[in-house]
N, C-alpha and C positions, 0 to 999 in steps of 0.2 A: 432388162433383163441384162444378167453379166455372167461372165466366164470367169473364173479366177483358176489360174493356173503358175506354175514355173516355166520361167522363161531361162532359156541359155543359148548361147552364139556358138558354132563350131568353127573355129579358125582353121577352115580348111586351103589356106594360100601354099604352104607346103605339107602336103599329108603324110611324108615322109620323114620331115624333120621331126627329130626327138624334141629338142629345146624350141622354145619361142620366145620372143619378144614381147608376146601380147599372152599371158597365159589364161586359159579359161577360169572362170569363178569355180571354187570347189564346190558350191551347194548353190543351185541357181535359185534366184530369187523368186518371190511369187509377185504377179502382177493381176489386175483383173481388166479384164477385156468387156467393153460396154458391145451388145447386141444392137443397139441401135444406132452405132457411130460407125462409118466405113471405116475399116481396118487400115487403109491409107493414112487416116489424120489420128490413127493411135501409134503409129510406127516410131515416131519420132521420141514419144515417151519410153517407150521401151530399150530406143538405141541409147538415152541419156541413163536410164535405171541400170543397164548392163555394163555403162562406157565400153562398149564395143569399140574395137579398132576399124571396122570395116564402113564404109560410107554406105549410107541408107540406097543412094542412087544405084550403086552397081545391083544391089541385092534384087531392087525392084527391075531395074533392065533384065537382070538375069531370070527374072522368075517370069517376065510377061514375055520375052523371046521365045522360054522353053516352054510358056503355058503352063508350068508346074507350079500350084500355088501351095505346095506342101511347106515350101521353105518356111511361109509365114507361122506354120501353127505345128511344125516339127518339134 
């Protein structure tokens, strides 16, 4: 079983800055997540697909600390 959806990152390092050196993709790419694999094992592929400037470690530690796992599926 799998879930296909569009993925995108939000560069919220400075939410009040108008210009950013890391522009967000204009149209989110499509990625297929496997329902049988843990999400943690699929994050590296999503990170490569997006070419996101954020480190995966930061996102993981923030979501684990806040216990808010919506960061991964928003």
